[in-house]
C-alpha positions as CSV (number, residue, x, y, z in Angstrom):
1,M,-79.8,-36.7,30.2
2,K,-78.2,-37.5,26.7
3,L,-77.0,-33.8,26.5
4,A,-75.4,-34.1,29.9
5,L,-73.7,-37.4,29.0
6,S,-72.5,-35.8,25.7
7,I,-71.0,-32.8,27.6
8,L,-69.4,-35.1,30.1
9,A,-67.8,-37.2,27.3
10,L,-66.5,-34.1,25.6
11,T,-65.1,-32.8,28.8
12,L,-63.3,-36.0,29.4
13,L,-61.8,-36.0,25.9
14,V,-60.6,-32.4,26.3
15,T,-59.2,-33.1,29.7
16,A,-57.3,-36.2,28.4
17,A,-55.9,-34.2,25.5
18,S,-54.8,-31.3,27.7
19,A,-53.2,-33.8,30.3
20,Q,-50.5,-34.8,27.8
21,T,-47.2,-33.5,28.8
22,F,-43.7,-33.4,27.3
23,S,-40.5,-33.3,29.2
24,V,-36.8,-33.5,28.3
25,F,-35.4,-36.6,30.0
26,Y,-31.8,-35.8,29.4
27,T,-29.8,-33.3,27.3
28,F,-26.4,-34.4,25.8
29,N,-23.6,-31.9,26.0
30,F,-20.9,-33.4,23.7
31,T,-18.5,-34.4,26.4
32,D,-21.1,-36.9,27.6
33,G,-22.2,-37.8,24.0
34,D,-23.5,-36.3,20.8
35,A,-25.9,-37.5,18.2
36,P,-27.8,-40.5,19.9
37,N,-28.3,-43.3,17.4
38,G,-30.3,-46.5,17.5
39,G,-32.9,-45.8,20.2
40,L,-32.9,-46.9,23.8
41,I,-33.3,-50.3,25.5
42,L,-34.6,-50.8,29.0
43,D,-33.7,-53.2,31.8
44,S,-35.9,-54.6,34.5
45,A,-34.7,-52.0,37.0
46,G,-35.8,-49.1,34.8
47,N,-32.4,-48.1,33.4
48,F,-32.0,-47.1,29.8
49,Y,-29.0,-47.9,27.6
50,G,-27.9,-46.4,24.3
51,T,-25.1,-45.0,22.2
52,T,-24.1,-41.7,20.6
53,Q,-22.2,-41.6,17.3
54,F,-20.0,-38.7,18.4
55,G,-18.9,-36.8,21.5
56,G,-16.8,-38.1,24.3
57,S,-13.2,-37.4,24.9
58,H,-12.2,-38.7,21.4
59,N,-15.4,-37.6,19.5
60,R,-15.9,-41.2,18.4
61,G,-19.0,-41.8,20.5
62,I,-20.0,-43.4,23.8
63,I,-22.2,-46.1,25.4
64,F,-24.4,-44.6,28.1
65,Q,-26.9,-45.5,30.8
66,L,-29.7,-43.3,32.0
67,N,-31.4,-44.2,35.3
68,S,-35.1,-43.8,35.9
69,T,-34.6,-40.2,37.1
70,G,-32.6,-39.2,34.0
71,Q,-29.1,-39.3,35.5
72,E,-26.5,-40.4,32.9
73,T,-23.5,-42.6,33.4
74,V,-21.0,-42.9,30.6
75,L,-20.2,-46.7,30.4
76,Y,-17.6,-46.5,27.7
77,T,-15.9,-43.9,25.5
78,F,-14.8,-45.1,22.1
79,T,-11.3,-44.0,20.8
80,G,-11.8,-44.8,17.1
81,S,-8.8,-47.0,17.2
82,T,-8.8,-50.8,17.6
83,D,-11.7,-50.6,20.0
84,G,-13.9,-49.1,17.2
85,G,-15.7,-45.8,16.9
86,I,-19.0,-44.1,15.8
87,P,-21.4,-46.8,17.0
88,I,-24.4,-47.3,14.7
89,G,-27.7,-48.9,15.6
90,R,-29.3,-50.3,18.7
91,L,-27.7,-52.2,21.5
92,I,-28.9,-55.6,22.7
93,R,-28.5,-56.9,26.3
94,D,-28.2,-60.4,27.5
95,D,-29.7,-61.8,30.7
96,K,-26.4,-61.2,32.5
97,G,-26.5,-57.5,31.7
98,N,-23.7,-57.5,29.0
99,L,-24.3,-55.1,26.1
100,Y,-23.5,-55.9,22.4
101,G,-23.4,-53.6,19.4
102,I,-21.7,-52.5,16.2
103,T,-19.3,-49.7,15.3
104,S,-18.9,-48.2,11.9
105,L,-15.1,-47.6,12.0
106,G,-12.0,-48.6,13.8
107,G,-11.1,-52.1,14.6
108,D,-8.6,-53.4,12.0
109,P,-5.8,-50.8,11.7
110,T,-5.6,-51.2,7.9
111,C,-9.3,-51.3,7.0
112,S,-11.0,-49.4,9.9
113,C,-14.2,-51.0,8.8
114,G,-16.0,-51.3,12.1
115,T,-16.4,-53.9,14.9
116,V,-18.8,-56.1,16.8
117,F,-18.3,-55.5,20.5
118,E,-19.3,-56.6,23.9
119,L,-19.4,-54.3,27.0
120,T,-19.4,-56.3,30.2
121,T,-21.1,-55.3,33.4
122,T,-17.7,-54.3,34.8
123,G,-17.3,-51.7,32.0
124,T,-14.7,-53.8,30.0
125,L,-15.1,-53.5,26.2
126,Q,-14.1,-56.6,24.1
127,V,-13.9,-56.5,20.4
128,L,-15.5,-59.8,19.2
129,H,-14.8,-59.1,15.6
130,A,-13.1,-56.4,13.6
131,F,-14.3,-56.3,10.0
132,L,-11.6,-56.7,7.3
133,G,-13.4,-55.3,4.3
134,G,-13.5,-57.2,1.0
135,S,-15.2,-60.6,1.3
136,D,-15.5,-60.2,5.1
137,G,-17.8,-57.2,5.1
138,S,-17.5,-53.6,6.1
139,Q,-19.6,-51.1,8.0
140,N,-20.2,-47.5,7.1
141,Q,-21.5,-44.6,9.3
142,G,-23.6,-43.3,6.4
143,Q,-26.0,-46.3,6.5
144,A,-29.2,-46.5,8.3
145,E,-29.1,-47.9,11.8
146,L,-28.2,-51.6,12.2
147,G,-28.3,-54.0,15.1
148,L,-27.7,-57.5,16.3
149,V,-29.9,-60.4,17.2
150,M,-28.9,-63.1,19.6
151,I,-29.9,-66.8,19.0
152,K,-28.7,-69.5,21.3
153,G,-25.9,-67.3,22.6
154,N,-24.5,-66.3,19.2
155,L,-24.8,-62.9,17.6
156,Y,-26.1,-62.3,14.1
157,G,-26.0,-59.1,12.1
158,S,-25.4,-57.4,8.7
159,A,-22.7,-55.3,7.3
160,S,-23.8,-52.8,4.7
161,F,-20.8,-53.2,2.4
162,G,-18.1,-55.7,1.6
163,G,-18.7,-59.2,0.4
164,V,-19.1,-59.4,-3.3
165,S,-17.6,-56.3,-5.1
166,G,-19.5,-54.4,-7.8
167,C,-22.1,-52.5,-5.7
168,D,-21.6,-48.8,-5.2
169,G,-18.2,-48.9,-6.9
170,S,-15.8,-51.2,-5.1
171,L,-17.5,-51.0,-1.7
172,G,-19.4,-54.3,-2.1
173,C,-23.0,-55.4,-1.7
174,G,-23.0,-56.3,2.0
175,V,-23.0,-59.5,4.0
176,L,-24.9,-61.4,6.8
177,F,-22.7,-62.7,9.5
178,K,-22.5,-64.7,12.7
179,V,-20.2,-64.0,15.6
180,T,-19.7,-66.3,18.6
181,L,-19.0,-64.8,22.1
182,A,-15.6,-66.4,21.7
183,G,-15.0,-64.0,18.8
184,V,-15.3,-66.5,15.8
185,E,-16.9,-64.9,12.8
186,T,-18.7,-66.7,9.9
187,V,-20.1,-65.0,6.8
188,L,-23.5,-66.6,6.2
189,H,-24.4,-64.8,2.9
190,R,-22.7,-62.4,0.6
191,F,-25.3,-60.3,-1.4
192,T,-24.7,-60.0,-5.1
193,G,-26.8,-56.9,-5.9
194,Q,-29.0,-59.0,-8.2
195,A,-32.1,-61.0,-7.3
196,D,-31.0,-61.2,-3.6
197,G,-30.6,-57.4,-3.3
198,A,-27.8,-55.3,-1.8
199,F,-27.0,-53.3,1.3
200,P,-28.7,-55.3,4.0
201,Q,-30.5,-53.5,6.9
202,D,-31.4,-54.3,10.5
203,L,-32.5,-57.9,11.3
204,I,-35.2,-59.6,13.3
205,N,-35.5,-63.3,14.2
206,D,-38.3,-65.7,15.1
207,E,-38.5,-68.5,17.7
208,A,-37.3,-71.1,15.2
209,G,-34.0,-69.3,14.6
210,N,-34.9,-67.9,11.2
211,I,-33.6,-64.4,10.5
212,Y,-35.5,-61.7,8.4
213,G,-34.5,-58.4,7.0
214,A,-34.5,-56.0,4.0
215,T,-32.0,-54.9,1.5
216,G,-31.9,-51.2,0.7
217,G,-31.4,-51.6,-3.1
218,S,-30.2,-53.7,-6.0
219,Y,-28.4,-53.4,-9.3
220,M,-31.0,-55.5,-11.1
221,P,-33.5,-53.6,-13.3
222,G,-36.9,-53.4,-11.8
223,S,-35.7,-54.2,-8.2
224,G,-35.7,-51.4,-5.6
225,G,-34.8,-53.7,-2.7
226,T,-36.0,-56.9,-1.2
227,L,-37.3,-58.6,1.9
228,F,-35.4,-61.8,2.8
229,K,-35.3,-64.8,5.1
230,L,-32.2,-66.7,6.2
231,D,-33.3,-70.0,7.6
232,S,-31.6,-72.1,10.3
233,S,-29.7,-74.1,7.7
234,G,-28.2,-70.9,6.2
235,T,-30.3,-70.7,3.1
236,L,-31.4,-67.3,1.9
237,T,-34.8,-66.8,0.3
238,T,-36.1,-63.6,-1.2
239,L,-39.6,-63.1,0.1
240,Y,-40.5,-60.0,-1.8
241,T,-38.9,-57.7,-4.4
242,F,-39.9,-54.1,-4.5
243,P,-40.7,-53.1,-8.1
244,E,-39.9,-49.4,-7.5
245,G,-42.3,-46.6,-8.3
246,A,-45.7,-46.5,-6.6
247,K,-45.0,-49.6,-4.4
248,G,-41.9,-48.1,-2.9
249,T,-38.1,-48.1,-3.3
250,S,-35.4,-48.9,-0.8
251,P,-36.9,-50.5,2.3
252,R,-35.0,-49.5,5.3
253,W,-34.8,-50.0,9.1
254,R,-36.1,-52.8,11.2
255,L,-39.2,-54.8,10.2
256,L,-42.2,-55.8,12.3
257,R,-43.5,-59.3,11.8
258,T,-46.7,-60.8,13.2
259,K,-47.0,-64.4,14.4
260,K,-48.9,-65.1,11.2
261,G,-45.9,-64.1,9.1
262,V,-47.1,-60.6,7.9
263,F,-44.3,-58.0,7.7
264,Y,-44.7,-54.2,8.2
265,G,-42.2,-51.6,7.3
266,A,-41.3,-48.5,5.4
267,T,-39.4,-47.5,2.3
268,Q,-37.2,-44.4,2.0
269,F,-38.4,-43.5,-1.5
270,G,-41.1,-44.4,-4.1
271,G,-44.8,-44.0,-3.6
272,N,-46.0,-40.6,-4.7
273,T,-43.7,-39.6,-7.5
274,T,-45.9,-36.8,-8.9
275,T,-46.6,-34.2,-6.2
276,C,-43.8,-35.3,-3.7
277,A,-41.3,-32.5,-3.1
278,L,-38.5,-35.0,-4.0
279,G,-40.0,-35.4,-7.5
280,T,-39.6,-38.7,-9.2
281,A,-37.7,-40.2,-6.3
282,G,-40.9,-40.3,-4.2
283,C,-41.5,-39.6,-0.6
284,G,-41.6,-43.2,0.6
285,V,-44.4,-45.6,1.7
286,A,-45.5,-47.7,4.6
287,F,-46.2,-51.3,3.5
288,S,-47.3,-54.8,4.6
289,V,-46.2,-58.1,3.0
290,N,-47.8,-61.4,3.7
291,A,-44.9,-63.7,3.0
292,K,-46.9,-66.9,3.7
293,V,-49.1,-66.5,0.7
294,R,-47.7,-68.4,-2.3
295,S,-47.8,-65.2,-4.5
296,E,-46.6,-62.7,-1.9
297,S,-49.4,-60.3,-1.0
298,Y,-48.3,-56.7,-0.9
299,T,-50.4,-53.9,0.7
300,L,-49.5,-50.2,0.4
301,L,-50.4,-48.4,3.6
302,A,-51.0,-45.1,2.0
303,S,-51.3,-43.0,5.2
304,R,-50.7,-43.1,8.9
305,R,-54.4,-43.6,9.5
306,A,-54.5,-46.5,7.0
307,M,-51.5,-48.0,8.7
308,E,-53.1,-47.8,12.2
309,K,-56.3,-49.5,10.9
310,S,-54.3,-52.2,9.1
311,L,-52.1,-53.1,12.0
312,P,-53.2,-56.2,14.0
313,P,-53.6,-56.0,17.8
314,A,-50.3,-55.5,19.6
315,S,-50.6,-58.9,21.2
316,S,-50.2,-60.6,17.8
317,M,-47.0,-58.9,17.0
318,L,-43.6,-60.5,17.6
319,P,-41.9,-58.2,20.1
320,A,-39.0,-56.2,18.7
321,T,-37.2,-56.6,22.0
322,D,-33.6,-56.3,22.8
323,T,-33.7,-59.4,24.9
324,P,-32.7,-62.7,23.2
325,Q,-35.7,-64.5,21.9
326,P,-36.1,-68.2,22.5
327,S,-34.9,-70.4,19.7
328,T,-34.4,-74.1,18.9
329,A,-32.1,-73.8,15.9
330,E,-29.5,-71.5,14.5
331,P,-27.9,-70.8,11.1
């Protein structure tokens, strides 16, 4: 009997493994987009939305929709002029169906430093803010993907450059900003490249209106980037400083945060600096940081298996959704 059950269990496992299938949902052909960036978001009807950095009639990227059967509709084609171009990062979608995102160039004719845009359900694109460079902030297509969060009807995001000069030559250290749907921009924090880090990445928010993110580097010795919190009063707090080396250098991309305040993420460099093919730069690490502990608790998740064992149940993670999260306050 035990042998029969064992054979049955093995058969079920083999069947489950062999039942996995892969299919191409849609293939881009340049005229309808090239180089998708920032992932997809999904609406309640089963439609997907995303951007490509290039392609389209001007080769400056598009916004597209894919229906549940894989049929594409180009919703907007960027020209690279005052409407912006080369969109970077993920879109977000409000409860009315309007889409919001960031471009890395175009906008202001002098600077061409990127935009924050809204695409309405009728296909009309409105530039809510054109970055001016300098103290105002500037986007750059060479940076990791970025994205916006919406809190009480206002958009919050980061610009990788601009703000305070002195990082990466004269490009600046990056800013955090707020843009209203009426097109009024406010710079909430200008990074200095010191203890607060430089080159801010993608953002997340909690139900209280606090914003969290990482900086990809710093110009302070012993700092390979930071995790930060911008509270609802506009005060920035550094939650953790990466010491470089074995504990990782240059945290990138969007963080995951549990309801208990534990962050999960990845660094681009650091970790194994001896046998990694990149040499002393390191091949990167996956990490967790408990920011609610007085002395921040850092855990190196050394392997994928270790990361899977360390992650809490999915139900305890704050969703990284592209739907505005409820909030009672805002910066």
